[in-house]
Residue, then its C-alpha position, 0 to 999 in steps of 0.5 A: m609443168h612449165l606453161r608457155k604462150t606463143d601466137g600461130v597459125v593452123l596449118h594442119r589438124t589430124d584426128f588421133k585416137e578417139s578425142d585428140l588431135i594432132i595439130t600443126l602450126y606456124t607460130a611466132d616464137l617457135g616456127k613450125v611445130s606439131g602438137i597434141a590436143k588431149g581430149a580436142k574433139r569433145s572439149k567445150r571450154r579449152f579449144v571450142n572450135n578453134l583448131q581449124p586450118f587457117s585459125y590465127i590462134r594463141i595457145v598454152y602449151s607445154e614440151g611433150r614427148g616424141g617432138l610433140i608439144r602439148l597444147d593446154e589451151a587455144d583461144m582465137i585471135q582471128p579466125f579467117f572465117r570469110i575464106s571458107e566462104d569462097i572456094s577460090k580463096v580456100l584454095y589460095g589459102s590452102y596453097f599458102l599453108e602447104m607451103v609453109k607446112e611442107m618447106t619449113g623445118e620443125k622449130e626454126s622461127n621466122l618471125q617475118l615468115f609468120e608475119l607474111l603468112v598472117t598478113f596474106l591470110s588477112l588479105l584473103n580474109d578481108s579483100p576482093l580475091r586477086e591474082e596478085y596475092p599468090r605471086i607476091f605470097e610465093l616470091r616473099f616466101l622464097d626469099l624468106l627461105g633463102y630461094r630468092p629468084r635473081l631477076t635483074e641480072c643473069s643467073i649464069c653470067n652475072q651481067i645486068l639485064p637491060p630493063d627493057n629487054d626479055a630473057w629467060f627463067s631457069y629454075r636450075h640457075g635460081g632466076a633470069v638468064c640473058k640471051r647469050c647464056q640461054v642455050n646454057a640453060r636447058g628447059a628455061i621459059a621465056i619472061s618478059g622484062e616487064t615481069l621481071r620488073a614486077m617481080e622485083r618490085a614485089l620482092g622490095m615492096d612493104l607488105a602493107e602495099a600489097e593490097e594496092i599493088r597490080f600487075t598487068p594481064l602479061v605479068l599475071a599469065e607469066g608469073k602464074d606459068i613461072f613462079p608456083r613451078f619455081v616454088q616446087y622445084q625448090l621443094g622437090k615435089g609437087l604440091k597437092s594444093l596447087r594441083v586442085m587449084e589448077a584442075v579447078q581453075g581449068a574445069 
């Protein structure tokens, strides 16, 4: 049995049989992968309590059967335990995990996506919660999966949008549309030039700047209305974590 190592973030866990767990991770080397941790529920040495969602771990594994890997050990790199102390952080973190779980393919490695996930879980864990985080994560995540929204030119006629002009955002066309083309973009939502500029900046900045960036109330409101739904449009279905988040925040 050839043992390998990789770092990963636990996305989801499911009980299996009496003492086993099925773990879904997003890893640095393999991308998304599911594995079986035999005896994990009673293990006091190999896994301890390291297989909870949000945990950033280093696993020792081997190839298993039926597409699963077999987890042999899991050592904690960073537990991100402060996320669980704040319900809003749990909601945002669960949203990030569900996006990665639902929108990535099995064993399709993407190191930049792995680094994005670790970066934003670290921000949730270590910094005060800010509404900018989910908007930046959504945009960068979509970009890495090939769904980068067009924000500086019309998604229909390709003309550059005047930087100070308002426009519309079309899910179907994948981005902003100009006033002239808006009649051909049924269901498009009004979006300000300010929000388009802010989102384009979020896409182009270094991830190290994420903690410092600030959006105006207008940008936050429009971004919250538009980009979670753009994520779900690309996925083709709703996200449970987003529904829970909206219900809690609307209570």
